[in-house]
C-alpha positions in Angstrom: 19.4 13.6 23.9 19.0 9.9 22.8 16.0 9.0 20.7 14.0 6.0 21.9 14.9 2.9 19.9 12.5 0.2 18.9 14.5 -2.3 20.9 14.1 -0.2 24.0 10.4 0.4 23.4 9.8 -3.3 22.9 11.6 -4.2 26.1 9.8 -1.6 28.1 6.5 -2.5 26.6 7.0 -6.1 27.7 8.1 -5.0 31.2 5.4 -2.6 32.2 1.7 -1.8 31.7 0.7 1.8 32.3 -2.6 2.2 34.1 -3.0 6.0 34.4 -1.5 9.4 34.2 -2.6 12.2 36.6 -1.1 15.5 35.2 -1.2 18.8 37.1 0.2 21.9 35.4 0.6 25.4 36.9 0.7 28.0 34.1 0.5 31.1 36.3 4.1 31.8 36.8 4.8 33.8 33.7 8.3 34.0 32.4 9.9 31.2 30.5 8.8 28.2 32.7 5.8 26.4 34.1 5.3 23.9 36.8 4.6 20.2 36.1 3.6 17.4 38.4 2.6 13.9 37.2 1.7 10.7 39.0 2.0 7.6 36.8 0.5 4.4 38.0 1.9 1.3 36.3 2.3 -2.4 36.7 5.6 -4.2 36.3 7.4 -7.5 36.8 8.7 -7.2 40.4 12.4 -6.5 40.7 12.8 -5.3 37.1 14.2 -1.9 36.1 13.1 0.5 33.3 13.2 4.3 32.7 10.8 7.2 32.1 11.5 10.2 29.9 11.4 13.8 31.0 13.1 17.0 29.6 12.9 19.5 32.4 14.4 23.0 32.8 14.8 21.9 36.4 13.9 18.5 37.9 12.5 19.3 41.4 11.5 15.9 43.0 11.0 12.3 42.0 9.3 9.7 44.2 8.9 6.0 43.2 6.5 4.1 45.5 7.6 4.8 49.0 11.1 6.2 48.3 12.7 9.3 46.9 14.8 9.1 43.8 17.8 11.5 43.4 16.9 14.0 40.6 20.6 13.9 39.8 20.0 10.4 38.4 18.4 12.0 35.3 20.8 11.4 32.4 19.9 13.4 29.2 16.1 12.7 29.1 16.2 9.3 30.8 15.1 8.8 34.4 16.2 5.4 35.6 13.7 3.4 37.7 14.9 0.3 39.5 13.6 -2.5 41.8 10.0 -2.1 40.6 7.0 -3.5 42.5 4.1 -5.3 40.9 2.1 -2.1 41.3 3.9 1.2 41.1 3.4 4.9 41.6 5.9 7.4 40.1 5.5 11.1 41.0 7.7 13.6 39.2 7.7 17.4 39.8 9.6 19.7 37.6 9.9 23.2 36.1 9.5 22.8 32.3 10.5 25.3 29.7 8.0 26.9 27.3 8.9 26.4 23.7 8.9 28.5 20.5 9.1 25.5 18.2 5.6 24.1 18.4 6.9 21.2 20.5 6.1 20.7 24.1 4.2 23.7 25.7 4.3 26.4 23.0 4.0 30.0 24.2 3.0 32.8 21.8 2.5 36.5 22.5 0.2 37.9 19.9 1.7 41.1 18.4 -1.8 42.3 17.5 -2.9 42.8 21.2 -0.1 41.5 23.5 -2.2 38.5 24.7 -0.4 35.2 25.6 -1.6 31.9 24.2 -0.4 28.4 25.0 -0.9 25.0 23.5 0.6 21.6 24.1 2.2 19.7 21.2 3.1 16.2 22.3 3.8 14.7 18.9 6.0 12.4 18.3 7.9 12.2 21.6 7.4 15.6 23.1 5.0 14.8 25.9 8.2 14.5 28.0 8.7 18.3 27.4 5.4 18.8 29.4 5.5 16.0 32.1 7.5 12.8 32.8 6.1 9.9 30.7 6.7 6.5 29.2 6.8 8.2 25.8 6.1 5.5 23.3 2.9 4.8 21.3 2.0 1.4 22.6 1.9 2.3 26.3 -1.6 3.8 26.2 -3.4 4.9 29.4 -6.1 7.3 30.5 -5.1 10.8 31.4 -6.6 13.0 34.1 -5.6 16.6 33.7 -5.7 19.5 36.2 -4.6 23.0 35.2 -4.0 26.2 37.2 -4.0 29.3 35.0 -5.1 32.9 35.1 -8.8 32.9 35.8 -9.7 35.1 32.8 -8.3 32.4 30.4 -10.0 29.6 28.6 -8.5 26.2 29.2 -9.5 23.1 27.2 -8.1 19.6 26.9 -8.7 16.1 25.5 -11.7 15.6 27.9 -14.5 17.7 29.2 -14.0 19.9 32.2 -15.3 18.0 35.2 -15.0 20.7 37.8 -13.8 24.3 38.5 -13.2 24.2 42.2 -11.8 27.7 42.3 -11.2 30.6 39.9 -8.3 29.7 37.8 -8.5 26.0 38.4 -9.7 23.5 35.8 -10.1 19.8 36.5 -10.8 17.5 33.6 -12.6 14.1 33.4 -10.4 11.1 32.7 -9.8 10.4 29.0 -10.1 7.0 27.2 -6.7 5.3 26.9 -4.4 7.5 24.8 -0.9 7.2 23.5 1.3 9.9 25.1 1.7 11.8 21.8 -2.0 12.6 21.8 -2.0 14.6 25.0 -2.9 18.2 24.4 -4.4 21.3 25.9 -4.9 25.0 25.0 -4.8 27.9 27.5 -5.2 31.6 27.0 -7.9 34.2 26.2 -9.1 32.0 23.3 -12.3 33.0 21.5 -14.7 30.1 21.3 -17.8 29.1 19.3 -19.9 26.1 20.3 -22.4 23.8 18.7 -23.6 20.2 18.9 -24.3 17.5 16.4 -25.7 13.9 16.8 -24.9 14.0 20.5 -21.4 15.2 20.1 -20.5 18.7 21.6 -18.5 20.7 19.0 -16.2 23.7 19.7 -14.0 26.1 17.6 -11.2 28.1 19.2 -8.9 30.8 18.0 -7.0 33.9 19.2 -9.1 36.9 20.0 -7.4 38.9 17.2 -8.8 36.4 14.7 -12.3 36.2 16.3 -14.1 38.1 13.5 -12.6 35.9 10.8 -13.5 32.7 12.7 -17.0 34.0 13.2 -17.3 34.7 9.5 -16.4 31.0 8.7 -17.9 29.3 11.7 -21.0 28.0 10.0 -18.9 26.6 7.1 -16.5 24.9 9.6 -19.4 23.4 11.6 -21.1 22.3 8.4 -18.0 20.4 7.2 -17.5 18.9 10.6 -21.1 17.7 10.8 -21.0 16.3 7.3 -17.8 14.4 7.9 -19.0 13.1 11.2 -22.1 11.8 9.6 -20.2 10.1 6.8 -17.8 8.4 9.1 -20.7 7.1 11.2 -22.1 5.7 8.0 -18.8 4.0 7.0 -17.9 2.7 10.5 -19.9 0.7 13.0 -17.8 2.3 15.8 -19.1 5.8 16.6 -16.8 8.6 17.4 -15.4 7.4 20.7 -13.9 10.4 22.5 -16.9 12.5 23.7 -16.6 16.1 22.6 -15.0 17.3 19.4 -13.1 20.6 19.7 -11.0 22.1 16.9 -8.5 24.7 18.0 -6.7 27.0 15.6 -3.5 27.8 17.3 -0.5 30.1 16.4 2.8 29.0 15.0 1.7 25.4 14.6 4.3 23.2 12.7 2.1 20.8 10.7 -1.3 21.3 9.1 -3.1 19.8 12.1 -2.7 17.2 14.8 -5.3 14.6 15.7 -5.4 14.9 19.5 -8.6 13.1 20.6 -11.2 15.6 21.8 -9.2 18.7 20.9 -7.7 18.6 17.4 -5.2 21.4 16.8 -4.8 23.2 13.5 -2.4 25.9 12.3 -4.4 29.1 12.5 -3.6 30.0 8.9 -6.9 28.1 8.3 -8.7 31.0 9.9 -8.7 33.0 6.7 -8.2 36.7 7.1 -8.1 37.6 3.4 -9.8 36.3 0.3 -8.9 32.7 -0.5 -9.6 30.3 -3.4 -12.0 27.4 -3.2 -9.0 25.2 -3.3 -7.9 26.6 0.0 -11.3 26.1 1.5 -11.3 22.6 0.1 -7.8 22.0 1.6 -9.2 23.1 5.0 -12.2 20.8 4.6 -9.9 17.9 3.7 -7.7 18.6 6.7 -10.8 18.5 8.9 -11.8 15.2 7.4 -8.2 13.8 7.6 -8.0 14.6 11.3 -11.4 13.1 12.0 -10.4 9.9 10.2 -7.5 9.7 12.7 -10.1 9.3 15.5 -10.4 5.8 14.3 -7.0 5.3 12.5 -4.4 6.4 15.1 -6.5 7.3 18.1 -8.9 4.4 18.7 -6.5 1.9 17.2 -2.9 3.1 17.4 0.2 1.7 15.7 2.5 -0.3 17.9 5.6 1.5 16.7 6.6 4.1 14.1 7.2 1.5 11.3 3.4 1.3 11.0 3.0 5.0 10.7 1.1 4.3 7.5 -1.7 2.8 9.6 -2.3 6.3 10.7 -1.4 8.6 7.9 -2.2 6.6 4.7 -5.6 5.8 6.0 -6.3 9.4 7.2 -5.1 10.7 3.8 -7.3 8.3 1.8 -10.4 8.6 4.0 -10.0 12.4 4.4 -10.0 12.8 0.6 -12.8 10.3 0.1 -15.1 11.7 2.8 -14.5 15.3 1.6 -15.6 14.3 -1.9 -18.5 12.2 -0.7 -20.0 14.4 2.0 -19.1 18.0 1.4 -19.6 20.5 -1.4 -16.0 19.9 -2.4 -16.8 17.1 -4.8 -13.6 17.4 -6.8 -11.3 16.5 -3.9 -9.8 13.6 -5.9 -8.8 16.1 -8.6 -6.9 18.0 -6.0 -5.4 14.8 -4.7 -4.3 13.8 -8.2 -2.6 17.2 -8.8 -1.1 18.1 -5.5 -0.9 15.2 -3.1 0.3 12.6 -5.6 2.9 15.0 -7.0 4.3 15.1 -3.5 4.2 11.3 -3.3 5.8 10.7 -6.6 8.6 13.2 -5.8 9.3 11.6 -2.4 9.3 8.0 -3.8 11.9 8.8 -6.5 14.4 10.4 -4.2 17.4 8.7 -2.7 15.6 8.7 0.7 12.7 6.7 -0.6 11.4 4.0 1.7 8.5 1.5 1.7 5.0 2.7 2.7 5.3 0.2 5.6 9.1 -0.3 6.3 10.0 -3.5 8.1 12.4 -1.6 10.5 12.3 1.9 11.9 15.2 2.0 14.4 14.2 4.9 16.6 11.8 7.7 17.0 14.0 10.2 15.1 13.9 7.9 12.1 10.2 7.7 12.5 10.0 11.5 12.2 11.8 11.4 8.9 9.1 9.2 7.4 6.3 11.8 7.8 6.5 12.5 4.0 4.7 12.1 0.7 5.2 8.3 0.8 3.5 7.7 4.2 0.7 10.1 3.2 0.0 10.4 -0.5 1.5 7.1 -1.8 0.0 5.2 1.0 -3.4 6.7 0.3 -3.1 5.9 -3.4 -2.2 2.3 -2.6 -5.4 2.1 -0.5 -7.5 3.5 -3.3 -6.0 0.9 -5.6 -6.8 -1.8 -2.9 -10.4 -0.6 -2.8 -10.7 -0.9 -6.6 -9.4 -4.5 -6.4 -11.2 -5.8 -3.3 -14.4 -3.8 -3.6 -15.7 -1.3 -1.1 -17.9 -3.6 0.8 -15.1 -6.0 1.6 -12.7 -3.2 2.4 -15.0 -1.5 4.9 -15.9 -4.9 6.5 -12.2 -5.5 7.1 -11.8 -2.0 8.7 -14.7 -2.5 11.0 -13.4 -5.9 12.1 -10.0 -4.3 12.7 -11.6 -1.6 15.0 -13.5 -4.2 16.9 -10.4 -6.4 17.4 -8.1 -3.7 18.6 -10.4 -1.0 20.2 -8.4 1.4 22.4 -5.3 -0.8 21.8 -2.4 -1.1 19.3 -2.1 -2.9 16.0 0.4 -3.7 13.3 0.3 -4.3 9.5 -0.1 -8.0 10.1 -3.1 -7.4 12.3 -4.8 -5.3 9.6 -4.0 -7.8 6.8 -5.7 -10.5 8.9 -8.9 -8.4 9.1 -8.9 -7.5 5.4 -8.1 -11.0 4.2 -10.8 -12.5 6.3 -13.4 -10.0 5.1 -12.4 -10.3 1.4 -11.5 -13.9 1.2 -8.2 -13.0 -0.5 -4.7 -13.6 0.6 -3.2 -10.1 0.7 0.4 -11.1 1.6 1.6 -10.8 -2.0 -0.1 -7.5 -2.6 1.3 -6.2 0.7 4.8 -7.3 -0.3 5.0 -5.4 -3.6 2.9 -2.4 -2.6 3.8 -1.8 1.1 7.2 -3.4 1.6 9.0 -2.2 -1.6 9.8 1.4 -2.4 9.8 3.4 -5.7 7.3 4.0 -8.4 6.4 2.2 -11.7 5.9 3.9 -15.0 3.0 2.9 -17.3 3.7 3.7 -21.0 1.2 3.4 -23.8 2.4 1.6 -26.9 0.0 2.1 -29.9 0.0 0.9 -33.5 -2.5 2.2 -36.0 -3.2 1.1 -39.6 -3.7 3.2 -42.6 -7.5 3.2 -42.0 -7.0 4.8 -38.6 -7.8 1.7 -36.5 -5.7 0.2 -33.7 -3.7 -2.9 -34.7 -2.3 -3.1 -31.2 -2.6 -1.2 -27.9 -0.4 -2.2 -25.0 0.5 -0.8 -21.6 4.1 -1.4 -20.7 5.1 -1.3 -17.1 8.7 -0.5 -16.1 10.6 0.0 -12.8 13.9 1.7 -12.0 17.0 -0.5 -12.1 17.6 0.2 -8.4 14.1 -1.2 -7.5 13.1 -3.6 -10.2 9.6 -4.4 -8.8 6.6 -4.7 -11.1 3.2 -4.5 -9.5 -0.4 -5.4 -10.3 -2.5 -2.4 -11.2 -6.2 -1.9 -11.9 -6.4 1.1 -14.1 -8.8 3.0 -16.4 -7.8 3.6 -20.1 -9.6 6.5 -21.6 -10.0 7.1 -25.4 -10.7 10.7 -26.1 -12.1 11.6 -29.6 -11.5 14.9 -31.3 -15.1 16.0 -30.4 -14.4 15.5 -26.7 -16.4 12.3 -26.3 -14.7 9.5 -24.3 -14.9 5.8 -23.9 -13.3 4.2 -20.9 -12.2 0.6 -20.2 -11.0 -0.9 -16.9 -7.9 -3.0 -17.3 -6.0 -5.3 -14.9 -2.2 -5.2 -15.4 -0.7 -8.4 -14.0 3.1 -8.7 -14.5 3.0 -12.3 -13.2 1.2 -13.3 -16.4 2.3 -10.9 -19.0 5.8 -9.9 -17.9 4.8 -6.2 -17.6 3.5 -5.8 -21.2 -0.3 -5.9 -21.2 -2.0 -6.0 -24.6 -5.5 -4.6 -24.6 -6.9 -7.1 -27.1 -10.4 -5.6 -26.9 -9.2 -2.5 -28.7 -7.7 -4.2 -31.8 -9.7 -3.0 -34.8 -11.3 -0.1 -32.9 -11.1 3.4 -34.4 -8.0 5.1 -33.0 -8.8 7.9 -30.5 -7.3 11.4 -30.8 -5.7 10.8 -27.3 -5.3 7.6 -25.3 -4.9 8.1 -21.6 -3.6 5.3 -19.3 -4.7 5.6 -15.6 -7.8 7.6 -16.6 -9.6 8.1 -13.3 -6.3 8.1 -11.4 -6.9 4.8 -9.7 -3.3 3.7 -9.2 0.0 5.1 -8.0 2.1 5.1 -11.1 3.8 7.6 -13.5 2.1 7.7 -16.9 3.6 8.3 -20.3 1.5 8.9 -23.4 2.2 7.4 -26.8 3.8 10.0 -29.2 0.6 10.7 -31.1 -1.4 11.3 -27.9 1.3 13.5 -26.5 1.2 15.6 -29.7 -2.6 15.9 -29.3 -2.6 17.2 -25.7 -2.3 20.9 -26.5 -5.3 20.5 -28.8 -7.4 18.2 -26.7 -6.7 19.5 -23.2 -8.4 23.0 -23.4 -11.7 21.4 -24.3 -11.6 18.3 -22.1 -14.7 18.3 -19.8 -13.5 16.0 -17.0 -11.3 17.9 -14.5 -9.7 14.7 -13.2 -8.7 13.7 -16.7 -7.2 17.1 -17.2 -5.4 16.7 -13.9 -3.9 13.4 -15.0 -2.7 14.9 -18.3 -1.2 17.9 -16.6 0.6 15.6 -14.1 1.9 13.6 -17.0 3.3 16.7 -18.6 4.8 18.0 -15.4 6.4 14.7 -14.6 7.9 14.2 -18.0 9.5 17.6 -17.7 10.7 16.8 -14.2 12.4 13.6 -15.5 14.0 15.5 -18.4 12.1 13.5 -21.0 10.5 16.6 -22.4 11.9 20.2 -22.2 10.4 22.7 -19.7 10.0 25.1 -22.6 7.5 22.6 -24.1 5.7 22.6 -20.8 5.5 26.4 -21.0 4.1 26.0 -24.6 1.3 23.8 -23.1 0.6 26.3 -20.4 0.2 29.0 -23.1 -2.1 26.8 -25.1 -4.3 25.4 -22.3 -4.0 27.4 -19.1 -6.2 30.4 -20.3 -9.1 27.9 -20.9 -8.8 26.2 -17.5 -11.9 26.4 -15.3 -10.8 24.3 -12.3 -9.0 26.5 -9.8 -6.9 23.7 -8.2 -5.5 22.7 -11.7 -4.6 26.3 -12.5 -3.0 26.9 -9.1 -0.9 23.7 -9.1 0.1 23.9 -12.7 1.5 27.4 -11.9 3.1 26.3 -8.7 4.7 23.1 -9.9 5.8 24.5 -13.3 7.3 27.6 -11.6 9.7 25.4 -9.7 10.9 23.8 -13.0 11.2 27.1 -14.8 13.3 28.5 -12.0 15.7 25.6 -11.7 15.7 23.8 -15.1 16.3 26.8 -17.3 19.3 29.1 -17.6 18.7 32.7 -16.7 18.1 34.0 -20.3 15.7 31.1 -21.2 14.0 31.4 -17.8 13.3 35.1 -18.4 11.6 34.4 -21.7 9.6 31.5 -20.2 8.4 33.6 -17.3 7.2 36.3 -19.6 5.1 33.7 -21.5 3.8 32.3 -18.2 2.9 35.8 -17.1 1.1 36.3 -20.4 -0.9 33.0 -20.0 -1.8 34.1 -16.4 -3.0 37.5 -17.7 -5.2 35.8 -20.3 -6.7 33.6 -17.5 -7.1 36.6 -15.3 -8.9 38.6 -18.0 -11.3 35.8 -18.7 -12.0 34.7 -15.1 -15.3 35.6 -13.4 -14.9 38.7 -11.3 -14.6 38.1 -7.6 -14.3 34.3 -7.9 -11.5 31.8 -7.0 -10.1 31.5 -10.5 -9.5 35.2 -10.7 -7.6 35.2 -7.5 -5.5 32.2 -8.6 -4.7 33.9 -11.9 -3.8 37.1 -10.1 -1.4 35.3 -7.8 0.2 33.5 -10.7 0.7 36.7 -12.6 2.2 38.5 -9.6 4.7 35.8 -9.2 5.8 35.8 -12.8 5.6 39.4 -14.0 8.4 41.9 -14.1 6.1 44.8 -14.6 7.0 46.7 -11.4 4.9 49.8 -12.5 1.7 47.8 -12.7 2.4 46.0 -9.4 3.0 49.3 -7.7 -0.2 50.6 -9.2 -2.1 47.6 -7.7 -0.8 48.6 -4.2 -2.1 52.1 -4.8 -5.4 50.8 -6.1 -4.8 51.6 -9.7 -5.7 49.3 -12.7 -6.9 46.5 -10.5 -9.2 44.1 -12.3 -12.8 44.5 -11.4 -13.8 42.1 -8.6 -10.2 41.6 -7.3 -9.6 42.9 -3.8 -6.0 43.8 -3.0 -6.4 42.8 0.6 -3.6 42.1 3.2 -2.4 38.8 1.7 -2.4 40.0 -1.9 -0.6 43.2 -0.8 2.1 41.1 0.8 2.4 38.9 -2.4 2.7 42.1 -4.6 5.3 43.6 -2.2 7.3 40.4 -2.1 7.6 40.4 -5.9 8.5 44.1 -5.9 11.2 43.4 -3.3 12.7 40.6 -5.4 12.7 42.9 -8.5 14.5 45.6 -6.5 11.5 48.0 -6.8 10.7 48.1 -3.1 12.8 48.1 0.0 12.9 48.2 3.8 10.8 51.4 3.9 7.9 49.8 2.1 8.2 46.6 4.2 8.1 48.7 7.4 5.1 50.6 6.2 3.2 47.4 5.3 3.9 45.7 8.6 2.8 48.8 10.4 -0.5 48.5 8.5 -0.7 44.8 9.3 0.7 44.4 12.8 -0.4 40.7 13.0 1.5 37.5 13.5 1.0 36.8 9.8 2.2 40.2 8.9 5.4 39.6 10.9 6.0 36.4 9.0 5.4 38.0 5.6 7.7 40.8 6.5 10.4 38.4 7.6 10.2 36.7 4.2 10.3 40.0 2.3 13.3 41.2 4.3 15.2 38.0 3.5 14.5 38.5 -0.1 15.9 42.1 -0.3 18.6 42.3 -3.0 21.0 43.9 -0.6 24.2 42.4 0.9 23.5 43.7 4.4 20.0 42.3 4.3 21.3 38.9 3.2 23.8 38.8 6.0 21.2 39.7 8.6 18.9 37.0 7.2 21.6 34.4 7.2 22.5 35.1 10.8 18.9 34.4 11.7 18.8 31.2 9.6 21.9 29.6 11.1 22.2 31.1 14.6 19.0 32.5 16.0 17.2 30.4 18.6 15.0 33.1 20.0 12.7 33.6 17.1 9.8 31.2 16.7 9.7 28.3 14.2 7.5 30.2 11.8 9.7 33.3 11.6 12.7 31.2 11.0 11.0 29.3 8.2 9.8 32.6 6.6 13.3 33.9 6.7 14.7 30.8 5.1 12.0 30.7 2.5 12.7 34.2 1.4 16.5 34.0 1.2 17.2 32.3 -2.1 15.8 34.0 -5.2 16.5 33.0 -8.8 17.0 36.6 -9.8 19.8 37.0 -7.1 22.2 34.3 -8.1 25.3 36.6 -8.1 24.4 38.2 -4.8 23.9 34.9 -2.9 26.7 32.9 -4.6 28.9 33.0 -1.5 26.2 31.5 0.6 26.4 28.2 -1.1 29.6 27.4 0.7 28.3 29.0 3.8 25.2 26.7 3.9 27.5 23.7 3.8 29.8 25.2 6.5 27.1 26.6 8.8 24.2 24.2 8.6 25.5 21.2 10.6 25.9 23.4 13.7 22.6 25.1 13.1 20.8 21.8 12.9 22.2 20.6 16.2 21.1 23.7 18.1 17.5 23.3 17.2 14.8 20.6 17.7 14.6 18.1 14.8 11.3 19.4 13.3 12.4 23.0 13.1 16.0 22.2 12.1 15.0 20.0 9.2 12.4 22.4 7.9 14.8 25.3 8.0 17.6 23.2 6.4 15.3 22.3 3.5 14.1 25.8 2.9 17.6 27.3 3.2 19.3 24.9 0.8 20.7 26.7 -2.3 18.2 25.2 -4.7 18.7 27.7 -7.4 22.5 27.3 -7.5 22.2 24.7 -10.3 25.8 24.0 -11.0 28.2 21.0 -10.7 30.3 22.8 -8.0 27.2 23.0 -5.8 26.8 19.2 -6.1 30.5 18.7 -5.3 30.1 20.8 -2.2 27.0 18.9 -1.2 29.0 15.6 -1.6 31.7 17.0 0.7 29.1 17.9 3.3 27.6 14.4 3.1 31.0 12.9 3.6 31.0 14.4 7.2 30.1 12.1 10.0 28.6 14.7 12.3 25.3 15.4 10.4 22.0 14.9 12.1 19.8 12.3 10.3 17.4 15.0 9.2 20.1 17.2 7.7 21.6 14.3 5.9 18.3 13.4 4.3 17.6 17.0 3.4 21.0 17.5 1.6 20.8 14.1 -0.1 17.4 14.8 -1.6 18.2 18.4 -2.5 21.3 17.3 -4.2 19.3 14.8 -6.2 17.0 17.6 -7.3 20.1 19.5 -8.5 21.1 16.4 -10.5 17.8 16.4 -12.2 18.0 20.1 -13.0 21.5 19.7 -14.5 20.4 16.8 -16.7 17.4 18.9 -17.9 19.6 22.0 -18.6 22.0 19.8 -20.6 19.1 18.4 -22.6 17.8 21.9 -23.3 21.2 23.1 -24.4 21.7 20.1 -26.7 18.3 20.6 -28.3 19.0 24.3 -28.9 22.4 23.4 -30.5 
């Protein structure tokens, strides 16, 4: 089906004004379909023509004003509308298909109790899978929803229920003007908890089988919600504008959450059923704050088209992290951002698919979907943090509040925001916007240090470079930290202005000062730039890092080490050395978790099998030291246990943990940890289908089914691999999450010989697989199923042959292009390690 283009959206936006949607859904039929009726009232230039979008299983009737329209006129998802009046009424009745992809009306049957749950996912252009619509972000209008459903169900939508005229009938109040992609509802036997804060009704929803777990965390969830709401009301003069604030944890959700006004939907993995680390609780809190930030950035003021996606996601990412750090108990949220989110942004910005934070052109909605990545989220948020450091918080917030007042319940662009910020700050931001928002790729800041015989600086400079393909230098405001051997630190704030110094900024104030043991550019992590230490500082990191008090400084140093290894500038074996030296002393759980996660990817892909085996043994040893020293029952112990499980080859000890033997005091081997242990045993060939079947029988939940699917795909058995591959490339009956779990488990570094033939099969089978699924699911499965551990030149040659085809979906093309670039980096690193060993 054709994707809506920007040209089409602009023309339709100029031709019509949508006044209201009246949506009536009948969810009582059972089976694979539901009934949908919508009346859209809109104004138009008399005599003009346009089209609406709808993706029905069966189009039943269409009436435009006083005449019937032939349902056969529907072409793909386009319903042509001609000879419009000044005031128009379009009524469309259809049977619509339930989905298993999280798009449209998702239908889920809970394996725990057989109950059916529905939720509506309208993002990005999927409202048309629920009802006919003018499905573009700048045609906002109020929605009035009515739902017929089984009377024992709970139904909730964007607005409050206005009436229940009969059992099984819910009629909702009209909403404020919304973009179509914000329409949502939930329906089913949902468990609900209610509260109220500052005049705003609050609700939490989940499946009944998760009720005890939601109840256990309800007070924490409500507390975070209240704290964030209070902080946003302090920051913004516009109060939360959408009445109630429901948060629904729904099954098989694609993203982390979706900012539907009045009823935010979250993946129900956030209803924790097993022990989790404080990092996971912080991530949940940050997600709550992120989605609440969208109530202003995205919902109150909506981008006009997908080229300004950053006006939604960059601001929500920045404000979500900021408000979490300022208002909740998770005061180290910026440390998490530095380790996890920025790593995502740096990786995305260096790939062939890099794009500006605010691209000047996004041709169609499909292209817009591709830009929901680390650039639009993490890089954009980093750019905003840098802007706040430059403008000052008062001017920044004044500009935002002026922006809300000017475009309340409307749409806006980058140019609109810049006007508000420039007026509030008194600064022309056009130059800043050009280099930071319109140009892709990332700069590197390298410290150059000269020290005399007395141990004093003769010169300290920060040198900024850019890739040859994107030779753009940028202004930066950074901190420079000088760390002494005793752990004391002095910090200076420095402006880097390539317009005046050509990219080499001499820090004259440090000339003659005693040289620090370690000099850290971008201390405080204020800007978006890769960092490289001077040689003496790099040598000092293993000695300084274990005793460094500031977790954010530790995060910046770990990020520098990980990035240098990723770029092949330092060997991954050196990174493992640093882990052995510093990881056992780490006290911040997010740092320990992300060092283990990010380094593991490098160890698995950048080292040949023999070197990898030795490196993993050392990583397992460092994890065991961390585990032995971690406080019993606390987050760091759980993080260390997970790291050890993923790295160890001690199948006997793993099996003992499943049986309750030799488990460290305070560590509970609950459902999630049992699955992690079993998965590792499966990969090692020490457990099989019988053990998986027994575990899923003990855990007959949706999560258990996902974990079992991942384990089955990881079995080192030819028949199991064939069965998993058939699911990955052909199955359209399984849900999105089961497909993803299967793809995630398929490739294992220990199984290179067993899976070698599937490298070519990926390239042969994936184009057709991508076309038979919706874009979101297809792209996710394609990325997870790429042969990322087949690090060899023939894999790259096969990828090049695939990319030479002209029948790839845009998503698959981007996935393969970027994955091939990751292979290129891994091959460079392996060559460097081999040369060093020689």
